[in-house]
N, C-alpha and C positions, 0 to 999 in steps of 0.2 A: 345352449341353454343358459350357461353362465353369462354370456355376453348379452343375451336378450333380457334376462332378469336384471342385470346391472343397468342397462339402458332404461328399463321401465322404472326402477327405483330412483335413478337420477332424475328422470323426467318428472316424477311426482315430487321429489324434493325441490326441484327447480320451481315448480308451481307454488309450493309453500313459501319459498324464498321470495318469489315474485310478489306474492300477496303482502308479505312483511315489508318489502322495500317500498311498495306503493303506499302503504300506510304512513311511512315516514316521508315520502316525497311530496304528497299533496295534502291539502286541508288548510283551514284557517289557522293563522298564526297569532298568538296572543300579543307578540311584540312586533313592532314595525321592522322592516328590513332596511337598514341604513346603507347609503352609498358612501364610498370613500370621500366624495366631495362634500359630504355633510347633509345631503338631501335624502329624505325618505323615499325609497323606491315604491312603485305602484305595481300591483299584480297585473300580469298580462295573460292570464290563463294558464293552461297546462301544456307542456311539451313532452313528447315521448321519445325514447331511444332504446335501442337494444343493447344490453350489457352482457358480455361474456363472463360467466362465473365458473367456479370449479364444478358446478352441477350442470352446466350447459348454458345456452343463451336464455335470457329472460327479458321480457318487455317491461320497461320501467317508465312510469308516468310521474312527472314532478312539476311543481309550481314554478312559474317563470316570472321574475321581477325585473323591472327596468327603471332606471332613473329618468325622470322627466326633464332633468336639467342637462346632464352630460351624456345620457343615453347608454351608460354602462348597464350590464346585465348581471343577474345573480340567480343561481339555482340553489337555494338553501338545502334541499334534499341531497344534491350532489356533494355539498360541503360536509353534510353529516355522515354520508356514506363513503367519503373519500373517493368520489368519482368525478372530480373537477377536471374538465377537458380530457376525459378518457372514457372509453366504453369497455374497459377491462377492469374487473373487480379487484379489490386489494388481494384477495386470495390467489387469483390468477397471476397478478403481478409478482406476488411473493414467490410463487412456484417457478415462474419464468426466470426471475432474478437468481434464485438458488441454483437452477440448472445452468443459467448463462454464466455463472461464476466458475463453472467446472468444464463446460463443453462448448463446442461450436454452436452457433445459432441454428444451423441446419439440424444438428442433433437434438437441440432443445425442442424444435418444432416436431420432429419425429417421435421423440420420447413422450411428449405431452399427448400426442394423438394416440400412440400405442398404449400408454399406461393409464391415461385419464380421459381419453376420448375428447380432448380439447383440440380444436382445429385452429392452428395459427400458421401463418407463412413464416419463412425464415426471416423476412424483413420485419414482420411484426415482433418476432422474438428479439431481434436486434434492438428495435426501438424501445421495447418495454424494458429489457435488461439494462440498456444504457441509460434510459430515463431514470430507473431506480438507482443506478450507480451515481448519476449526477446528483440526485436528491440526497443520497447518502453523503456525498462530498459536501453539499451545502450544510447538511446537519452537522457533520464533523467540523466543518470550518466555523460554524457558529460557536461550537464548544471551544475550538482553538482560540477564537477571538477573545473569549472570556478568560482563558488561561494565560494568554500572552501578557496581559497586564496585571495578573494576579499578584497581590502583595501578600507574602507569607510571613507570619510572625517568626521572629528569630528563635523563639523557644519551641518550635515545632517538634513534637515527640518523634524520636527516631525509631520507627517501627519496621524498617527494612534494613537488613544487614548489608547487602551489596546490590546495587542497581546497575545493570549493564546497558550500554547504548551502542548499537552497531548500525552502520549504514554504508551503502555502496551504490554503484550504478551498473545498469545492464542495458544493452541495446535492444530496442523494439523495432521490428520492421514496419516501415511507414509507406504511405502512398507517395508518389513522386512529388505531388504538390507540397507535402509537408517537409520534404528534404531539399526542395529547390533552393540552390544557392548556398547550401551548407557544405562545409568541408567534411570529408569522410575517409574511409580506409579503402575505397575502391581504387583500381589502378589509375583511373582518370582523376582521382582526388575527390570524387563526389561521394555523397552519403546515401545509404539505403536505410539507415536506422536513426532513431533519436534515443537519447539516454533517458531511461526511466530511473529515477532515484528512489531507493527503497531503504527504509529504516526500521529497526526493531528495538524493542525494549523488553528486558526480562530481568528476573531477580534470582539470586542465589543465596541460600542460607546454610547448606550443609556441605561437608566433604565426605568422600568415600573412605573406605578403610585404608587406602594408600595416600590419603591426604589430597586427593584431586577434587576440584570443585564439581558440584552437581547442580545443574539448572533446576530451579523449582518447577514442579509439574504444572502445566497449563498456565505458565506465567508470561508467555511470549505474545506480544502484540505487534502489529505491523502498521506502517503508514507510508504512503509513497505517491508519486506522480511524476509526469514529465513536466518539469518546471525548472527555472533558474536556481542555482545553488543557494542564493541568499533567501529565496522564498522557501526552499526546502529546509533550510536551517531553522527557520521559525516553526515549520511543521514538526520537525523531529524534537525540537525543544518543547513544544506544547504537549507532544505525546509523552515525553519524559516527565513533565509536570503532572499530567493526568495520572501517570502511573506511580507517582510518589517521589519525584526527584528530591523534594525538600525534606522528605521523611526518611531518606536513606543515610545510613551511617557512612557508607562509602559509595562513590559513583565512579564507574570505570567506563571509559570510551575505548572500544576495541575496533580498530579500523586498519585499512591497508596503507594509510599514510599519504594518499594522494593530496595534492595541494588544496583543492576545493574542500576536501573533507577535513584537513588539518585546520583550515580557516574557520570552519563551522565549530569545531571543537574549541578552538581558542576564543571564539566570540561568545558562544552560548554555554559552554561547559568548561570554563577556565579553571575551575577548582577540581575537575575530574582527573583521575589518574588515566593518562592516555597511553595505551599499549598498542604498538604496531603488531598486527597479526604475524605470528612466528612464521607461518608458511609463505606469506608474501615476502618476508625478510629473507627466507631461504631461497626463494626464486631470484631475488635481486643478487644474492650471493653467488648463485650459479651463473647468472649473467655476467657478473664481475669477473669470475674465473674464465669464462669464455672470451671476454674482451682482452684479458691480460695474457692468456696463454694460447689463444687461438687454436692451432692444430696440434699442440703438444699435449696429447691426451693424458700422458702419465703425470705431467706437472699439474695439469688442470684438476685431475681427480685427487691428487695428493693434497693440494692446497684447499680444494673444496672440502675434503674430509676434515682437515685440520681446522679450518675456519668455521666449519659447521659446528664443531664442538665448542669453539670460542663463542660463537653466536648463542648457543644454548646456555652458556654460562654468563652471557651478558657482557663479555669482554670486547666491546665494540671498538674501543680505542686501539687495541692490539691489531684487530683486523684492518683498520684504516691505516695504521702505521706500516704494516707489512705489505699491504696492497699498494700503497703510495710508493714504496721502494721499487716496485716493479714497473712503474710508469716510465714512459720515454722521457728523456731529459728535455726534449722540445715541448714547451707548454701547449703548443698547438696540436700536438699529436695525442693519440689515446683519448680522444674526446668522449667516446662511449664509456670507457673505464672510469674516467674522471667523473662522469655524470653519476655512475653507480656509487662511487666513493662518496660523492656529495650527498647521496641519499642516506647513507649510513651516518655521515657527519650531522646531518639535519636531525636525525632521529635517535641519537645516542641514548638519551634518557628514556626514550620510549621502547628501548630494546633490552632492558635489564631483566631478561627472562628468568634467571635464577632467583632474583629477588622477588619477582612477581609470583613465581611458583611457591616460594617459601611462605608468602602471605596468603596463599590459597586462591589466587585469581586465575581465571581462564586466560590463556595466551593465544588462542586461536579463534578466529572470527567465523567459525563454521556455521553458526546460526544464520547469519545474514547471507552467507554464501549459499546455503540451502534455500533460504527465503527467495533469493533472486531466481533460483531454478524452479521452485514450486509456486510461489505467489505470482511471479511475472512470467517466467519462461514456459511453464506447463500450459498456460492458457493463452498467452499472447505471442508466442514464438513458434507456433506450429507451422509445418511446411505450407507455403503458399499464402500465408497471412500477410495482409497489409492493413495498417491502421491509420486513422486520423488521430491527431493529438486528443481531440475531444472524446472520441470513442475509446481510445486506449485508457485515458484517465478515468473514464466512467467505470470500465471493467476493473482497473487497478483499485479504485475506491471500493467497488463491490467485493473484490477478493480480499482486500485488507480488512474490511469490516467482518467478513465471513471468517477468515483465518484468525482473527483476534477474538472471536467469540462474542461479538457485539450485535449480532443480528436481532436478537430479541429486544435489546435496548432500542434499536432503530424502529422496529415495527410497533413497539409499545408507545413510543412518542408520537407516531403517526395516528395511532388509535385514540390518543388522549385529546 
């Protein structure tokens, strides 16, 4: 009974919607319909198409115009109703995009049929979700293009206490065509993944009763894509500007210290306090101990514990000096250990953890680590998945906008 009543109500609502759409789609227009070439288009009658809406399919008739000079066409009704080159209503596209950001396209099609009675194929769900994601990226890029060259007055009021910037990379499984000729971690040297770069920006105002920093609620936003580091650098810079980079009293870049990341910080955030994630530093310390002491577990654990305490206190020079004393005299030997020591030498001032804690800064990049798992991994790294760069970037854009709480901003600008 419930199912039958629901279907009847939706069918009646669809007929009401159909009548309203047809009123907007046809009729004489007070103003001429211009063509991009500058010529006024002429009416060519009425064309019909079926549109899938949240209420079900409706038949929609709208006026058709064509340019007598260049033969381009326009449907003003489609433009007004946001139906240009699509037979899926904005409401359907919104629901598909919302679900497509969370689950596989097959699940999207099944859920829409079960919960809303909307029949879509898996491929339809994929096209719609990725199409919305691509449009979100275009919308976001238009905003970034404005922010990239924004000139900010030197006397900008400081309304943000501390602004944090974090970014990292994570592998996304790709189709063979997308990894062809690329070096990777497979036994034969080939690649199965491409690196998706993800960045986040958040603010921090308060400390807890123990003097530890507390991230401001709902202050974290994300941006990301599979793209070169230089392009991503501009992306994360613009996101930081959008979030108030120039209004921050203090800016902290919290990263793992990879070379491409360090270059971005130096280029775009040269005035920021750059902190190497403590947990990455500890991992490098453990690796250093393994390379120096090999199978001598007692010495390995003893020095790991001693240097761990020095690391927490920011005494990096002491670690470097003591570790260097254990290196083989032959400069060609101990290559791996020398590489780890060089990592600490490069990042001495970025590892003053005691000083950073005293100033109330975060020293762990857990936010972006979690982001790589939830924003990227949860949706794009499920078993058996393979992506194209285009498809992956569309879903990454969709998830970043969703996780950043910007969905309403996007849909409002489409409706305006």
